N, C-alpha and C positions, 0 to 999 in steps of 0.2 A: 457189881452195884455201879451207879456211878459216882463218883468222885466228887460230883457236885449235890447230890441227892437233896441233903438236907438243908445245904445252906441256901442253894440254889430255889426251895419251896418258901423261905423266908425272902426271898427277894424277891420272889414270882406272886408273891399274896401281895406285897407292897405295889409293884409295877402295876397289877392288874387291879388293885383298888384306886389306884391314882389314873388309871387311864378308861376304868369305869366311870368315875368320876369329869375328867376333863371332855372325853369321847363320846359317853354312852357303851353300854353293855355289850353291844354288835360288834363294834367296830375294836373295843377291849380283846375280844376273843381273837382273833387274827392278829392282833399289836404283839399279844403273849406267847401268841406260836414263833412268832418271826424274833422275839425277845430269848425265847427259849432254845432257839437252834442258832443265834448268834452264841449264846453261852457255852452250849453243847461243843462246837465248832472250838471256841477258846480253850476247854476242858481237854482236847482231843490235841491240844499243844502243849502241855503241861508234860515234862521230862520229870522221872523219879532218880535220883542217883543211887549211888550204890548202900548209902546209910539211909535210904528211906527216904531222905530229903526231897522235896520235891522245887521247882524250877522252873517259872514261865521266862525261857532267856528272849525275849522278845521286847525291847524297849518301847516300838511304836506298832498299832496297830490300825490299818485300814480298814474300816468296814465298809460298803459300797452297797446300796439299797435300789434296785429298779423299778422304777414306778413311769409308766408313760403317761399318766394325767398330773398335770401341773396340782390341782388339788392335793392330790394323793401324796405328794413329794411333800406339799406343807404340812399335812397330817404325821409325816413319819418325822420331820425335822421336827416337828413337837414333841412328838412322843419320844424320841432317841437321841436329839438332840444336845441336852442337857444332861441326860440320864445313864448315858450307857456308857463311858468312861466311870463313871461311880460305881454301876452294879458289875461289870468286869472287875473294877479292883476289889471289889468286896468280896466277889464269890473266891478270887484267888486266895485276899488275905482270910479269907475263910476255913481256909482248907490248909493254912500255915504253907502258904506256898513264897518262895522268893521271888520279888516283884521287881526288875532292874528302876535303878535311879534314875526319875526322868521318866518314866512310864506316860504313855500317852495314847488316846485313843482317838481318830478321825474318823468322823462320818461323812460320804458323802453321797450324793444322790443324781440317779442317774437317768434318762429317758428309755435305756436300752441297754441290753449286757447277755452274755452268756446262761447267766442264773440269775434267779430274786436276788439271792444275799451273797455276796462275794467278799471273803474277808484274807486280807495279806499283812502277814508278821514281816516286819524287817528287823532284823537280827542286829546289825549297826547301819543307823542310818548315818554317824560322823560322817564318813569317808565323803558320803554322797553332798552332803552339806561343806564340806570345806571345798570340796571340788568345784560347787555353786558360786563360793565368794570369789575362787580363783578367776572362775569366768570373766568376770568385770560386770560392770552394770547393764541391768537389761534395758531395752527397748520396746516400744510399739510402733508397729506399722499400720499406718490408715489403711485397710481392704475396701470398706465398705462405706461410703457418706462421706462428705464436704467438712473436712475440719482446716484448722488454722494451717498446720504444719501436715507434711505427709509421713514424718519419723520423729517423736519422743525417746528423747532418753530419761531412763527411771532413776535420776541421781538423789532426788529427795526421800527421806522417811516415809514421807506419803505423799502422793500424786493423785491429785482427785480428777475425776472425770466427768464432763457435763457437758450441758447448752448451756452456752454464755458465759465470757471470761470472766464475771465478777454478778454477783447474787446480792441483792438488797433488802434490807428490811421496808417496812412503809415509812420506816424515818430516814430513809436513804443512807444507813448504814450497812457498810460490806460485812454480810456475814460468812461469805464464801468466796474464793477464789479457785477457779478451776484450771489444770494445767494442760489438760489435754481437751483440746472445748472442739466440739462440734457446730459447725454456724446458724444460727437462727434464721429459720426460714431458710436455707440453700437448698433443701430439695424434701422431698419426703421420707426419705431414709433417716435426718439428721432428727427430723420431728421425733422420731421415737426414742431418742436419747433424753432424758429427761435431765432438768436444769441441774440439779445433783443428782446425778446418774449412780455412782459411783467410787470406790477409791482403789489403788494399790498399795500395801502397806510392805515396808521392807523390813523383815524380821527375822535374825539372825543370820542373813544372808539368804534369804530366801522370801519370795515374793508373794504374797498373798492377795487376793482379789476378794473386795466386798463388796455388797451391794447398799446403798443407802438409802433403799425405799421405793427403788426407780417404778415407774407405772407400767413398762414394758417388760422388765426383767432383764436379766444380766444371765447370760448362759457360757460355758467355756467348751468347745468341741475338740475332742482329742480322741483320737484313735480310732476313729469311726462312730464316734457316740456323744449325746451331748450331757453335760454335767449341769445341771441348776445350780445355781449360788442362790440360796436362800435369803431374803431379804432381812436386812438387820443383823445378821450373825455375824458378831463380832469377829470368829474366828475365819471366817471366810475359807476359798480354795487357794490350795496352794499350785501356782503354776509352773508351765514346763514349758521350755523352748519350742517352740510350734505351735502350742494352745492358739487356737481362734477364740476370741471374746466378743461375743455378740453382744452388744448394748441394745434392746431392743432390734432393729433390722441393720442398724450400723455392726460394723466387725473391726477390727483391729486386731494383729495379729502378735502375739508376745515370740520375742527374740532375746538370745543371749550367747 
């Protein structure tokens, strides 16, 4: 019998009811199957010690979902973005499984991949984080599109990216300043960058890219595949050296 059988029934029942109300019965069936597959994979990582104690030894889990269509990715973000970590934590806690301190689940949505669902468990992310801190500040190199500079150093806690250096409201008060500025009307590529397109946040030594509700979207191209950055998601996408960031059709490369 599956370790999660009983607790999973309760979690799945709640998830099914919520998705039916939010997205309709036909979409709910598909989402429930994906939800079940994710929990089954998490269950396979549980370790049982000599005294029968159960342990999940991984403090960080990355769940990657493949969806070529942008609307499908928006659906998956809405369905799993806020609930996935809560449901995985509930499943592990429900079978009295020890969970590492600081346990977190990261959801990534990509256009293509080897499998519809990929789950990566990190046993000890701390050394990697320390290595990133030691690497010094990140920088953006403009690859496509006309910007104020060819290269920008990411030294601030938050770096705003957009079109125009300053944005004002109806009373001509400044409401936002962009640090990485694509020039208004410079070329067709620059016009696909929204005035308040995105920002990069420095978070415990990591850089995370967030979309600020842009018109043409934000994507990260990494390892031969494109990763959608959901609009308005505060967590954003963790950047890695060599990532190509597409802001509409404009492109910058993240280096460190």
